[in-house]
Backbone of each chain as nested JSON, in Angstrom:
{
  "chains": [
    {"id": "A", "residues": [
      {"number": 1, "name": "MET", "atoms": {"N": [8.518, -25.63, -5.167], "CA": [9.937, -25.348, -5.004], "C": [10.105, -24.016, -4.269]}},
      {"number": 2, "name": "VAL", "atoms": {"N": [10.98, -24.014, -3.275], "CA": [11.231, -22.791, -2.52], "C": [12.45, -22.09, -3.11]}},
      {"number": 3, "name": "ARG", "atoms": {"N": [12.261, -20.834, -3.519], "CA": [13.368, -20.085, -4.135], "C": [12.967, -18.619, -4.192]}},
      {"number": 4, "name": "ALA", "atoms": {"N": [13.831, -17.822, -4.851], "CA": [13.454, -16.435, -5.106], "C": [12.367, -16.422, -6.181]}},
      {"number": 5, "name": "MET", "atoms": {"N": [11.355, -15.6, -5.974], "CA": [10.347, -15.451, -7.022], "C": [9.925, -13.999, -7.091]}},
      {"number": 6, "name": "LYS", "atoms": {"N": [9.285, -13.662, -8.201], "CA": [8.829, -12.291, -8.392], "C": [7.328, -12.306, -8.662]}},
      {"number": 7, "name": "VAL", "atoms": {"N": [6.631, -11.403, -7.966], "CA": [5.19, -11.271, -8.14], "C": [4.919, -9.864, -8.645]}},
      {"number": 8, "name": "ARG", "atoms": {"N": [4.039, -9.758, -9.638], "CA": [3.67, -8.447, -10.144], "C": [2.208, -8.163, -9.774]}},
      {"number": 9, "name": "VAL", "atoms": {"N": [1.998, -7.038, -9.083], "CA": [0.637, -6.596, -8.759], "C": [0.335, -5.392, -9.647]}},
      {"number": 10, "name": "THR", "atoms": {"N": [-0.695, -5.507, -10.474], "CA": [-1.095, -4.416, -11.367], "C": [-2.412, -3.854, -10.859]}},
      {"number": 11, "name": "VAL", "atoms": {"N": [-2.452, -2.539, -10.672], "CA": [-3.645, -1.87, -10.145], "C": [-4.139, -0.904, -11.22]}},
      {"number": 12, "name": "MET", "atoms": {"N": [-5.371, -1.109, -11.693], "CA": [-5.916, -0.273, -12.772], "C": [-7.225, 0.372, -12.306]}},
      {"number": 13, "name": "PRO", "atoms": {"N": [-7.53, 1.579, -12.794], "CA": [-8.839, 2.155, -12.487], "C": [-9.94, 1.244, -13.053]}},
      {"number": 14, "name": "LYS", "atoms": {"N": [-11.029, 1.089, -12.313], "CA": [-12.161, 0.288, -12.808], "C": [-12.68, 0.899, -14.108]}},
      {"number": 15, "name": "ALA", "atoms": {"N": [-13.251, 0.046, -14.97], "CA": [-13.759, 0.516, -16.271], "C": [-14.815, 1.599, -16.092]}},
      {"number": 16, "name": "SER", "atoms": {"N": [-15.563, 1.536, -14.992], "CA": [-16.661, 2.485, -14.774], "C": [-16.199, 3.823, -14.206]}},
      {"number": 17, "name": "VAL", "atoms": {"N": [-14.904, 3.928, -13.904], "CA": [-14.384, 5.137, -13.257], "C": [-13.657, 5.991, -14.293]}},
      {"number": 18, "name": "LEU", "atoms": {"N": [-13.951, 7.27, -14.296], "CA": [-13.286, 8.195, -15.206], "C": [-11.785, 8.218, -14.906]}},
      {"number": 19, "name": "ASP", "atoms": {"N": [-10.964, 8.214, -15.961], "CA": [-9.505, 8.208, -15.786], "C": [-8.927, 9.399, -16.551]}},
      {"number": 20, "name": "PRO", "atoms": {"N": [-8.906, 10.583, -15.917], "CA": [-8.473, 11.789, -16.631], "C": [-7.027, 11.709, -17.133]}},
      {"number": 21, "name": "GLN", "atoms": {"N": [-6.158, 11.021, -16.368], "CA": [-4.771, 10.875, -16.819], "C": [-4.725, 10.056, -18.111]}},
      {"number": 22, "name": "GLY", "atoms": {"N": [-5.511, 8.982, -18.155], "CA": [-5.57, 8.164, -19.367], "C": [-6.104, 8.95, -20.555]}},
      {"number": 23, "name": "VAL", "atoms": {"N": [-7.126, 9.778, -20.333], "CA": [-7.7, 10.585, -21.414], "C": [-6.661, 11.573, -21.939]}},
      {"number": 24, "name": "ALA", "atoms": {"N": [-5.915, 12.203, -21.032], "CA": [-4.888, 13.167, -21.448], "C": [-3.81, 12.474, -22.279]}},
      {"number": 25, "name": "ILE", "atoms": {"N": [-3.408, 11.273, -21.858], "CA": [-2.375, 10.543, -22.604], "C": [-2.911, 10.119, -23.97]}},
      {"number": 26, "name": "ARG", "atoms": {"N": [-4.175, 9.654, -24.032], "CA": [-4.764, 9.278, -25.327], "C": [-4.759, 10.478, -26.272]}},
      {"number": 27, "name": "ASN", "atoms": {"N": [-5.183, 11.647, -25.777], "CA": [-5.252, 12.828, -26.637], "C": [-3.874, 13.2, -27.159]}},
      {"number": 28, "name": "THR", "atoms": {"N": [-2.874, 13.111, -26.299], "CA": [-1.512, 13.443, -26.738], "C": [-1.005, 12.414, -27.75]}},
      {"number": 29, "name": "LEU", "atoms": {"N": [-1.234, 11.127, -27.485], "CA": [-0.81, 10.094, -28.441], "C": [-1.402, 10.366, -29.821]}},
      {"number": 30, "name": "ARG", "atoms": {"N": [-2.695, 10.754, -29.874], "CA": [-3.346, 11.007, -31.164], "C": [-2.693, 12.18, -31.887]}},
      {"number": 31, "name": "GLN", "atoms": {"N": [-2.128, 13.118, -31.114], "CA": [-1.487, 14.282, -31.737], "C": [-0.049, 14.017, -32.165]}},
      {"number": 32, "name": "VAL", "atoms": {"N": [0.588, 12.998, -31.599], "CA": [2.012, 12.793, -31.893], "C": [2.24, 11.565, -32.775]}},
      {"number": 33, "name": "GLY", "atoms": {"N": [1.236, 11.208, -33.571], "CA": [1.492, 10.185, -34.571], "C": [0.902, 8.832, -34.283]}},
      {"number": 34, "name": "VAL", "atoms": {"N": [0.042, 8.725, -33.257], "CA": [-0.649, 7.453, -33.0], "C": [-2.151, 7.717, -33.034]}},
      {"number": 35, "name": "PRO", "atoms": {"N": [-2.705, 8.08, -34.221], "CA": [-4.131, 8.417, -34.291], "C": [-5.036, 7.214, -34.025]}},
      {"number": 36, "name": "ALA", "atoms": {"N": [-4.476, 5.996, -34.084], "CA": [-5.279, 4.797, -33.832], "C": [-5.636, 4.628, -32.353]}},
      {"number": 37, "name": "ALA", "atoms": {"N": [-5.017, 5.414, -31.468], "CA": [-5.275, 5.26, -30.031], "C": [-6.702, 5.71, -29.71]}},
      {"number": 38, "name": "THR", "atoms": {"N": [-7.543, 4.797, -29.243], "CA": [-8.938, 5.14, -28.932], "C": [-9.18, 5.283, -27.441]}},
      {"number": 39, "name": "ALA", "atoms": {"N": [-8.391, 4.609, -26.615], "CA": [-8.6, 4.696, -25.169], "C": [-7.305, 4.323, -24.475]}},
      {"number": 40, "name": "VAL", "atoms": {"N": [-7.023, 5.001, -23.373], "CA": [-5.852, 4.679, -22.545], "C": [-6.314, 4.632, -21.091]}},
      {"number": 41, "name": "ARG", "atoms": {"N": [-5.882, 3.621, -20.35], "CA": [-6.096, 3.57, -18.904], "C": [-4.719, 3.61, -18.253]}},
      {"number": 42, "name": "ALA", "atoms": {"N": [-4.577, 4.444, -17.245], "CA": [-3.294, 4.584, -16.556], "C": [-3.395, 3.946, -15.177]}},
      {"number": 43, "name": "GLY", "atoms": {"N": [-2.506, 3.025, -14.9], "CA": [-2.509, 2.356, -13.606], "C": [-1.116, 2.284, -13.034]}},
      {"number": 44, "name": "LYS", "atoms": {"N": [-0.974, 1.488, -11.968], "CA": [0.356, 1.341, -11.379], "C": [0.707, -0.137, -11.306]}},
      {"number": 45, "name": "VAL", "atoms": {"N": [1.989, -0.389, -11.207], "CA": [2.464, -1.765, -11.158], "C": [3.53, -1.863, -10.072]}},
      {"number": 46, "name": "LEU", "atoms": {"N": [3.445, -2.93, -9.277], "CA": [4.415, -3.172, -8.206], "C": [5.078, -4.508, -8.478]}},
      {"number": 47, "name": "GLU", "atoms": {"N": [6.405, -4.511, -8.598], "CA": [7.142, -5.755, -8.782], "C": [7.771, -6.117, -7.447]}},
      {"number": 48, "name": "ILE", "atoms": {"N": [7.317, -7.234, -6.898], "CA": [7.688, -7.647, -5.54], "C": [8.606, -8.86, -5.623]}},
      {"number": 49, "name": "GLU", "atoms": {"N": [9.827, -8.732, -5.088], "CA": [10.76, -9.865, -5.011], "C": [10.539, -10.583, -3.692]}},
      {"number": 50, "name": "LEU", "atoms": {"N": [10.43, -11.901, -3.748], "CA": [10.201, -12.707, -2.543], "C": [11.301, -13.746, -2.437]}},
      {"number": 51, "name": "GLU", "atoms": {"N": [11.914, -13.838, -1.267], "CA": [12.976, -14.828, -1.028], "C": [12.423, -15.98, -0.218]}},
      {"number": 52, "name": "GLY", "atoms": {"N": [12.82, -17.171, -0.575], "CA": [12.409, -18.335, 0.2], "C": [10.911, -18.577, 0.142]}},
      {"number": 53, "name": "ALA", "atoms": {"N": [10.302, -18.149, -0.961], "CA": [8.858, -18.305, -1.11], "C": [8.572, -19.281, -2.241]}},
      {"number": 54, "name": "SER", "atoms": {"N": [7.395, -19.876, -2.187], "CA": [7.006, -20.86, -3.188], "C": [5.776, -20.37, -3.934]}},
      {"number": 55, "name": "ALA", "atoms": {"N": [5.795, -20.552, -5.261], "CA": [4.676, -20.09, -6.099], "C": [3.382, -20.82, -5.762]}},
      {"number": 56, "name": "ASP", "atoms": {"N": [3.485, -22.029, -5.172], "CA": [2.261, -22.773, -4.853], "C": [1.935, -22.729, -3.352]}},
      {"number": 57, "name": "ASP", "atoms": {"N": [2.4, -21.677, -2.668], "CA": [2.095, -21.483, -1.25], "C": [0.766, -20.719, -1.148]}},
      {"number": 58, "name": "ALA", "atoms": {"N": [-0.314, -21.436, -0.848], "CA": [-1.648, -20.833, -0.849], "C": [-1.772, -19.763, 0.237]}},
      {"number": 59, "name": "ASP", "atoms": {"N": [-1.08, -19.963, 1.349], "CA": [-1.14, -19.004, 2.456], "C": [-0.48, -17.68, 2.047]}},
      {"number": 60, "name": "LEU", "atoms": {"N": [0.694, -17.774, 1.417], "CA": [1.375, -16.559, 0.921], "C": [0.476, -15.84, -0.08]}},
      {"number": 61, "name": "ARG", "atoms": {"N": [-0.105, -16.604, -0.973], "CA": [-0.998, -16.038, -1.988], "C": [-2.151, -15.271, -1.321]}},
      {"number": 62, "name": "ALA", "atoms": {"N": [-2.731, -15.883, -0.266], "CA": [-3.844, -15.24, 0.441], "C": [-3.384, -13.941, 1.103]}},
      {"number": 63, "name": "ARG", "atoms": {"N": [-2.152, -13.96, 1.663], "CA": [-1.662, -12.731, 2.316], "C": [-1.358, -11.636, 1.293]}},
      {"number": 64, "name": "LEU", "atoms": {"N": [-0.88, -12.035, 0.109], "CA": [-0.67, -11.049, -0.957], "C": [-2.004, -10.473, -1.432]}},
      {"number": 65, "name": "GLU", "atoms": {"N": [-3.017, -11.328, -1.547], "CA": [-4.36, -10.858, -1.942], "C": [-4.878, -9.829, -0.934]}},
      {"number": 66, "name": "THR", "atoms": {"N": [-4.71, -10.151, 0.362], "CA": [-5.165, -9.237, 1.414], "C": [-4.439, -7.903, 1.312]}},
      {"number": 67, "name": "ALA", "atoms": {"N": [-3.114, -7.953, 1.118], "CA": [-2.334, -6.721, 1.012], "C": [-2.771, -5.913, -0.221]}},
      {"number": 68, "name": "ALA", "atoms": {"N": [-2.98, -6.588, -1.354], "CA": [-3.372, -5.891, -2.589], "C": [-4.722, -5.203, -2.403]}},
      {"number": 69, "name": "ARG", "atoms": {"N": [-5.641, -5.901, -1.724], "CA": [-6.985, -5.344, -1.541], "C": [-6.97, -4.23, -0.496]}},
      {"number": 70, "name": "ASP", "atoms": {"N": [-6.194, -4.427, 0.59], "CA": [-6.312, -3.523, 1.733], "C": [-5.439, -2.282, 1.646]}},
      {"number": 71, "name": "PHE", "atoms": {"N": [-4.246, -2.384, 1.015], "CA": [-3.46, -1.152, 0.979], "C": [-2.698, -0.891, -0.298]}},
      {"number": 72, "name": "LEU", "atoms": {"N": [-2.668, -1.847, -1.223], "CA": [-2.01, -1.539, -2.504], "C": [-2.995, -0.965, -3.516]}},
      {"number": 73, "name": "SER", "atoms": {"N": [-4.292, -1.155, -3.284], "CA": [-5.298, -0.606, -4.197], "C": [-6.408, 0.039, -3.385]}},
      {"number": 74, "name": "ASN", "atoms": {"N": [-7.223, 0.806, -4.093], "CA": [-8.451, 1.34, -3.508], "C": [-9.597, 0.599, -4.18]}},
      {"number": 75, "name": "PRO", "atoms": {"N": [-10.175, -0.42, -3.519], "CA": [-11.146, -1.288, -4.212], "C": [-12.436, -0.579, -4.625]}},
      {"number": 76, "name": "VAL", "atoms": {"N": [-12.65, 0.635, -4.139], "CA": [-13.835, 1.395, -4.567], "C": [-13.686, 1.809, -6.032]}},
      {"number": 77, "name": "ILE", "atoms": {"N": [-12.463, 2.178, -6.418], "CA": [-12.259, 2.719, -7.767], "C": [-11.24, 1.938, -8.598]}},
      {"number": 78, "name": "GLU", "atoms": {"N": [-10.6, 0.927, -8.0], "CA": [-9.533, 0.219, -8.719], "C": [-9.726, -1.291, -8.655]}},
      {"number": 79, "name": "ASP", "atoms": {"N": [-9.274, -1.952, -9.716], "CA": [-9.155, -3.408, -9.738], "C": [-7.673, -3.761, -9.661]}},
      {"number": 80, "name": "TYR", "atoms": {"N": [-7.37, -4.956, -9.137], "CA": [-5.971, -5.389, -9.137], "C": [-5.892, -6.804, -9.659]}},
      {"number": 81, "name": "ARG", "atoms": {"N": [-4.707, -7.147, -10.156], "CA": [-4.439, -8.552, -10.476], "C": [-3.024, -8.882, -10.011]}},
      {"number": 82, "name": "ILE", "atoms": {"N": [-2.859, -10.138, -9.613], "CA": [-1.581, -10.613, -9.071], "C": [-1.077, -11.723, -9.982]}},
      {"number": 83, "name": "GLU", "atoms": {"N": [0.154, -11.586, -10.477], "CA": [0.74, -12.612, -11.344], "C": [2.116, -12.984, -10.805]}},
      {"number": 84, "name": "VAL", "atoms": {"N": [2.46, -14.253, -10.895], "CA": [3.836, -14.679, -10.646], "C": [4.585, -14.548, -11.973]}},
      {"number": 85, "name": "VAL", "atoms": {"N": [5.721, -13.853, -11.97], "CA": [6.44, -13.616, -13.24], "C": [7.838, -14.236, -13.205]}}
    ]},
    {"id": "B", "residues": [
      {"number": 1, "name": "MET", "atoms": {"N": [-2.833, -8.623, -39.685], "CA": [-4.292, -8.467, -39.592], "C": [-4.597, -7.107, -38.969]}},
      {"number": 2, "name": "VAL", "atoms": {"N": [-5.494, -6.368, -39.584], "CA": [-5.888, -5.064, -39.059], "C": [-7.137, -5.238, -38.201]}},
      {"number": 3, "name": "ARG", "atoms": {"N": [-7.043, -4.795, -36.953], "CA": [-8.18, -4.974, -36.034], "C": [-7.901, -4.144, -34.781]}},
      {"number": 4, "name": "ALA", "atoms": {"N": [-8.801, -4.272, -33.799], "CA": [-8.544, -3.648, -32.505], "C": [-7.417, -4.417, -31.822]}},
      {"number": 5, "name": "MET", "atoms": {"N": [-6.502, -3.697, -31.233], "CA": [-5.466, -4.363, -30.461], "C": [-5.158, -3.545, -29.207]}},
      {"number": 6, "name": "LYS", "atoms": {"N": [-4.499, -4.181, -28.252], "CA": [-4.155, -3.494, -27.005], "C": [-2.648, -3.587, -26.783]}},
      {"number": 7, "name": "VAL", "atoms": {"N": [-2.073, -2.447, -26.442], "CA": [-0.641, -2.386, -26.168], "C": [-0.478, -1.951, -24.72]}},
      {"number": 8, "name": "ARG", "atoms": {"N": [0.435, -2.6, -24.011], "CA": [0.713, -2.218, -22.631], "C": [2.125, -1.621, -22.554]}},
      {"number": 9, "name": "VAL", "atoms": {"N": [2.224, -0.401, -22.041], "CA": [3.517, 0.241, -21.81], "C": [3.746, 0.246, -20.302]}},
      {"number": 10, "name": "THR", "atoms": {"N": [4.824, -0.403, -19.878], "CA": [5.166, -0.456, -18.448], "C": [6.405, 0.399, -18.225]}},
      {"number": 11, "name": "VAL", "atoms": {"N": [6.333, 1.312, -17.276], "CA": [7.427, 2.235, -16.985], "C": [7.877, 1.98, -15.549]}},
      {"number": 12, "name": "MET", "atoms": {"N": [9.138, 1.582, -15.395], "CA": [9.67, 1.253, -14.061], "C": [10.892, 2.115, -13.764]}},
      {"number": 13, "name": "PRO", "atoms": {"N": [11.118, 2.441, -12.476], "CA": [12.372, 3.129, -12.133], "C": [13.558, 2.228, -12.486]}},
      {"number": 14, "name": "LYS", "atoms": {"N": [14.636, 2.827, -13.007], "CA": [15.843, 2.057, -13.306], "C": [16.364, 1.406, -12.033]}},
      {"number": 15, "name": "ALA", "atoms": {"N": [17.05, 0.262, -12.194], "CA": [17.572, -0.474, -11.033], "C": [18.526, 0.396, -10.209]}},
      {"number": 16, "name": "SER", "atoms": {"N": [19.23, 1.317, -10.874], "CA": [20.232, 2.145, -10.184], "C": [19.613, 3.334, -9.454]}},
      {"number": 17, "name": "VAL", "atoms": {"N": [18.306, 3.537, -9.609], "CA": [17.653, 4.716, -9.035], "C": [16.9, 4.311, -7.769]}},
      {"number": 18, "name": "LEU", "atoms": {"N": [17.091, 5.087, -6.718], "CA": [16.391, 4.822, -5.461], "C": [14.878, 4.953, -5.693]}},
      {"number": 19, "name": "ASP", "atoms": {"N": [14.099, 4.021, -5.122], "CA": [12.645, 4.035, -5.297], "C": [11.996, 4.067, -3.912]}},
      {"number": 20, "name": "PRO", "atoms": {"N": [11.855, 5.253, -3.326], "CA": [11.361, 5.337, -1.94], "C": [9.95, 4.766, -1.776]}},
      {"number": 21, "name": "GLN", "atoms": {"N": [9.116, 4.913, -2.824], "CA": [7.762, 4.355, -2.741], "C": [7.836, 2.827, -2.642]}},
      {"number": 22, "name": "GLY", "atoms": {"N": [8.72, 2.23, -3.444], "CA": [8.898, 0.782, -3.392], "C": [9.405, 0.327, -2.03]}},
      {"number": 23, "name": "VAL", "atoms": {"N": [10.352, 1.081, -1.461], "CA": [10.898, 0.724, -0.145], "C": [9.793, 0.781, 0.917]}},
      {"number": 24, "name": "ALA", "atoms": {"N": [8.957, 1.826, 0.864], "CA": [7.868, 1.957, 1.841], "C": [6.892, 0.787, 1.719]}},
      {"number": 25, "name": "ILE", "atoms": {"N": [6.59, 0.395, 0.484], "CA": [5.646, -0.721, 0.28], "C": [6.28, -2.024, 0.771]}},
      {"number": 26, "name": "ARG", "atoms": {"N": [7.583, -2.223, 0.486], "CA": [8.253, -3.435, 0.97], "C": [8.195, -3.514, 2.492]}},
      {"number": 27, "name": "ASN", "atoms": {"N": [8.497, -2.388, 3.164], "CA": [8.5, -2.4, 4.624], "C": [7.112, -2.723, 5.173]}},
      {"number": 28, "name": "THR", "atoms": {"N": [6.09, -2.157, 4.552], "CA": [4.724, -2.439, 5.014], "C": [4.353, -3.892, 4.754]}},
      {"number": 29, "name": "LEU", "atoms": {"N": [4.692, -4.422, 3.576], "CA": [4.395, -5.831, 3.28], "C": [5.016, -6.733, 4.344]}},
      {"number": 30, "name": "ARG", "atoms": {"N": [6.259, -6.429, 4.741], "CA": [6.939, -7.272, 5.726], "C": [6.224, -7.237, 7.079]}},
      {"number": 31, "name": "GLN", "atoms": {"N": [5.549, -6.111, 7.358], "CA": [4.839, -5.992, 8.637], "C": [3.454, -6.626, 8.616]}},
      {"number": 32, "name": "VAL", "atoms": {"N": [2.89, -6.814, 7.435], "CA": [1.501, -7.3, 7.374], "C": [1.425, -8.742, 6.887]}},
      {"number": 33, "name": "GLY", "atoms": {"N": [2.494, -9.498, 7.103], "CA": [2.365, -10.932, 6.862], "C": [3.049, -11.441, 5.611]}},
      {"number": 34, "name": "VAL", "atoms": {"N": [3.88, -10.591, 4.962], "CA": [4.652, -11.073, 3.821], "C": [6.139, -10.813, 4.104]}},
      {"number": 35, "name": "PRO", "atoms": {"N": [6.704, -11.504, 5.142], "CA": [8.106, -11.249, 5.505], "C": [9.085, -11.65, 4.413]}},
      {"number": 36, "name": "ALA", "atoms": {"N": [8.64, -12.458, 3.443], "CA": [9.525, -12.883, 2.356], "C": [9.833, -11.762, 1.374]}},
      {"number": 37, "name": "ALA", "atoms": {"N": [9.11, -10.633, 1.461], "CA": [9.317, -9.539, 0.5], "C": [10.681, -8.899, 0.744]}},
      {"number": 38, "name": "THR", "atoms": {"N": [11.587, -8.979, -0.236], "CA": [12.926, -8.413, -0.07], "C": [13.095, -7.095, -0.816]}},
      {"number": 39, "name": "ALA", "atoms": {"N": [12.338, -6.887, -1.883], "CA": [12.469, -5.652, -2.66], "C": [11.173, -5.415, -3.421]}},
      {"number": 40, "name": "VAL", "atoms": {"N": [10.798, -4.161, -3.534], "CA": [9.618, -3.785, -4.327], "C": [10.018, -2.592, -5.196]}},
      {"number": 41, "name": "ARG", "atoms": {"N": [9.64, -2.627, -6.462], "CA": [9.792, -1.474, -7.347], "C": [8.392, -1.044, -7.751]}},
      {"number": 42, "name": "ALA", "atoms": {"N": [8.133, 0.256, -7.686], "CA": [6.809, 0.78, -8.025], "C": [6.905, 1.538, -9.344]}},
      {"number": 43, "name": "GLY", "atoms": {"N": [6.091, 1.137, -10.305], "CA": [6.08, 1.8, -11.609], "C": [4.671, 2.107, -12.058]}},
      {"number": 44, "name": "LYS", "atoms": {"N": [4.562, 2.479, -13.33], "CA": [3.218, 2.751, -13.856], "C": [3.001, 1.943, -15.11]}},
      {"number": 45, "name": "VAL", "atoms": {"N": [1.735, 1.735, -15.422], "CA": [1.374, 0.942, -16.59], "C": [0.282, 1.679, -17.352]}},
      {"number": 46, "name": "LEU", "atoms": {"N": [0.43, 1.708, -18.679], "CA": [-0.564, 2.345, -19.538], "C": [-1.103, 1.295, -20.488]}},
      {"number": 47, "name": "GLU", "atoms": {"N": [-2.423, 1.09, -20.473], "CA": [-3.044, 0.149, -21.4], "C": [-3.683, 0.963, -22.507]}},
      {"number": 48, "name": "ILE", "atoms": {"N": [-3.164, 0.8, -23.725], "CA": [-3.558, 1.628, -24.867], "C": [-4.355, 0.781, -25.839]}},
      {"number": 49, "name": "GLU", "atoms": {"N": [-5.611, 1.184, -26.108], "CA": [-6.445, 0.497, -27.109], "C": [-6.22, 1.169, -28.449]}},
      {"number": 50, "name": "LEU", "atoms": {"N": [-5.979, 0.357, -29.483], "CA": [-5.747, 0.881, -30.828], "C": [-6.773, 0.268, -31.78]}},
      {"number": 51, "name": "GLU", "atoms": {"N": [-7.414, 1.102, -32.578], "CA": [-8.4, 0.632, -33.556], "C": [-7.788, 0.652, -34.94]}},
      {"number": 52, "name": "GLY", "atoms": {"N": [-8.057, -0.355, -35.727], "CA": [-7.584, -0.376, -37.107], "C": [-6.071, -0.428, -37.185]}},
      {"number": 53, "name": "ALA", "atoms": {"N": [-5.45, -1.03, -36.169], "CA": [-3.991, -1.113, -36.13], "C": [-3.574, -2.574, -36.252]}},
      {"number": 54, "name": "SER", "atoms": {"N": [-2.351, -2.772, -36.7], "CA": [-1.834, -4.121, -36.909], "C": [-0.621, -4.341, -36.019]}},
      {"number": 55, "name": "ALA", "atoms": {"N": [-0.552, -5.51, -35.407], "CA": [0.554, -5.815, -34.494], "C": [1.887, -5.855, -35.23]}},
      {"number": 56, "name": "ASP", "atoms": {"N": [1.873, -6.099, -36.55], "CA": [3.14, -6.158, -37.293], "C": [3.389, -4.887, -38.115]}},
      {"number": 57, "name": "ASP", "atoms": {"N": [2.812, -3.765, -37.684], "CA": [3.035, -2.471, -38.341], "C": [4.285, -1.835, -37.717]}},
      {"number": 58, "name": "ALA", "atoms": {"N": [5.402, -1.919, -38.434], "CA": [6.68, -1.449, -37.888], "C": [6.661, 0.059, -37.657]}},
      {"number": 59, "name": "ASP", "atoms": {"N": [5.927, 0.782, -38.501], "CA": [5.859, 2.235, -38.371], "C": [5.108, 2.623, -37.09]}},
      {"number": 60, "name": "LEU", "atoms": {"N": [3.978, 1.959, -36.845], "CA": [3.219, 2.197, -35.608], "C": [4.09, 1.882, -34.39]}},
      {"number": 61, "name": "ARG", "atoms": {"N": [4.775, 0.761, -34.46], "CA": [5.655, 0.34, -33.371], "C": [6.712, 1.423, -33.092]}},
      {"number": 62, "name": "ALA", "atoms": {"N": [7.292, 1.981, -34.177], "CA": [8.313, 3.022, -34.017], "C": [7.706, 4.27, -33.375]}},
      {"number": 63, "name": "ARG", "atoms": {"N": [6.469, 4.612, -33.772], "CA": [5.846, 5.809, -33.188], "C": [5.498, 5.588, -31.717]}},
      {"number": 64, "name": "LEU", "atoms": {"N": [5.113, 4.369, -31.358], "CA": [4.86, 4.057, -29.938], "C": [6.159, 4.124, -29.132]}},
      {"number": 65, "name": "GLU", "atoms": {"N": [7.253, 3.619, -29.716], "CA": [8.564, 3.702, -29.048], "C": [8.931, 5.158, -28.775]}},
      {"number": 66, "name": "THR", "atoms": {"N": [8.739, 6.001, -29.807], "CA": [9.07, 7.425, -29.668], "C": [8.245, 8.054, -28.548]}},
      {"number": 67, "name": "ALA", "atoms": {"N": [6.939, 7.754, -28.548], "CA": [6.057, 8.319, -27.523], "C": [6.475, 7.834, -26.138]}},
      {"number": 68, "name": "ALA", "atoms": {"N": [6.793, 6.534, -26.01], "CA": [7.174, 5.976, -24.707], "C": [8.449, 6.641, -24.194]}},
      {"number": 69, "name": "ARG", "atoms": {"N": [9.399, 6.86, -25.106], "CA": [10.682, 7.44, -24.702], "C": [10.54, 8.928, -24.399]}},
      {"number": 70, "name": "ASP", "atoms": {"N": [9.734, 9.641, -25.239], "CA": [9.72, 11.099, -25.166], "C": [8.747, 11.667, -24.146]}},
      {"number": 71, "name": "PHE", "atoms": {"N": [7.613, 11.015, -23.919], "CA": [6.725, 11.64, -22.948], "C": [6.0, 10.676, -22.008]}},
      {"number": 72, "name": "LEU", "atoms": {"N": [6.074, 9.375, -22.258], "CA": [5.453, 8.466, -21.291], "C": [6.426, 8.07, -20.185]}},
      {"number": 73, "name": "SER", "atoms": {"N": [7.717, 8.248, -20.428], "CA": [8.699, 7.921, -19.391], "C": [9.715, 9.046, -19.292]}},
      {"number": 74, "name": "ASN", "atoms": {"N": [10.501, 8.989, -18.236], "CA": [11.647, 9.881, -18.089], "C": [12.884, 9.001, -18.236]}},
      {"number": 75, "name": "PRO", "atoms": {"N": [13.519, 8.995, -19.436], "CA": [14.59, 8.024, -19.677], "C": [15.822, 8.207, -18.802]}},
      {"number": 76, "name": "VAL", "atoms": {"N": [15.914, 9.325, -18.103], "CA": [17.044, 9.516, -17.181], "C": [16.918, 8.564, -15.986]}},
      {"number": 77, "name": "ILE", "atoms": {"N": [15.697, 8.368, -15.525], "CA": [15.52, 7.572, -14.297], "C": [14.607, 6.361, -14.49]}},
      {"number": 78, "name": "GLU", "atoms": {"N": [14.014, 6.209, -15.686], "CA": [13.049, 5.122, -15.878], "C": [13.359, 4.305, -17.131]}},
      {"number": 79, "name": "ASP", "atoms": {"N": [13.018, 3.025, -17.069], "CA": [13.02, 2.152, -18.239], "C": [11.574, 1.887, -18.632]}},
      {"number": 80, "name": "TYR", "atoms": {"N": [11.355, 1.586, -19.913], "CA": [9.997, 1.217, -20.328], "C": [10.056, -0.048, -21.171]}},
      {"number": 81, "name": "ARG", "atoms": {"N": [8.932, -0.746, -21.204], "CA": [8.809, -1.846, -22.163], "C": [7.415, -1.777, -22.777]}},
      {"number": 82, "name": "ILE", "atoms": {"N": [7.325, -2.213, -24.019], "CA": [6.073, -2.159, -24.784], "C": [5.715, -3.586, -25.166]}},
      {"number": 83, "name": "GLU", "atoms": {"N": [4.503, -4.013, -24.819], "CA": [4.046, -5.361, -25.175], "C": [2.689, -5.263, -25.849]}},
      {"number": 84, "name": "VAL", "atoms": {"N": [2.46, -6.094, -26.849], "CA": [1.119, -6.261, -27.401], "C": [0.43, -7.325, -26.553]}},
      {"number": 85, "name": "VAL", "atoms": {"N": [-0.767, -7.022, -26.041], "CA": [-1.445, -7.981, -25.134], "C": [-2.783, -8.423, -25.726]}}
    ]}
  ]
}
């Protein structure tokens, strides 16, 4: 079906990469009443509105994958995932 | 049930607030083969691991809400949502 749709691209630091922002947030959470917090990873999220697009358009999906890999993330240190929401 | 759980806090610019980063990403997407992109909002996401916590602990939930409102987001210009994942 062709209609308005929304795609969410989430970019997170790879598990093997140190995330100082996440560590700082974890430490603060533990001090402000959430002592159960053992680890935090901080990433970014992009909510993309698409008009006249179809969720089962493989070509669009491939172009979104290319964009996510080539300029929305740094694949050396980050992983991304793409979801239709 | 008490166990390890993961909470995701997503912080997005409010709809009424200009998001220049989102606009720049939308313009680039339109140039690199995703002309259907009409709007992009750029936010941040925090994945929080909790040990010995329960998804139905109302007190923990309240403390996470407080943390999200008071220091994980800027409520003047941002909205947040908290999900157990």
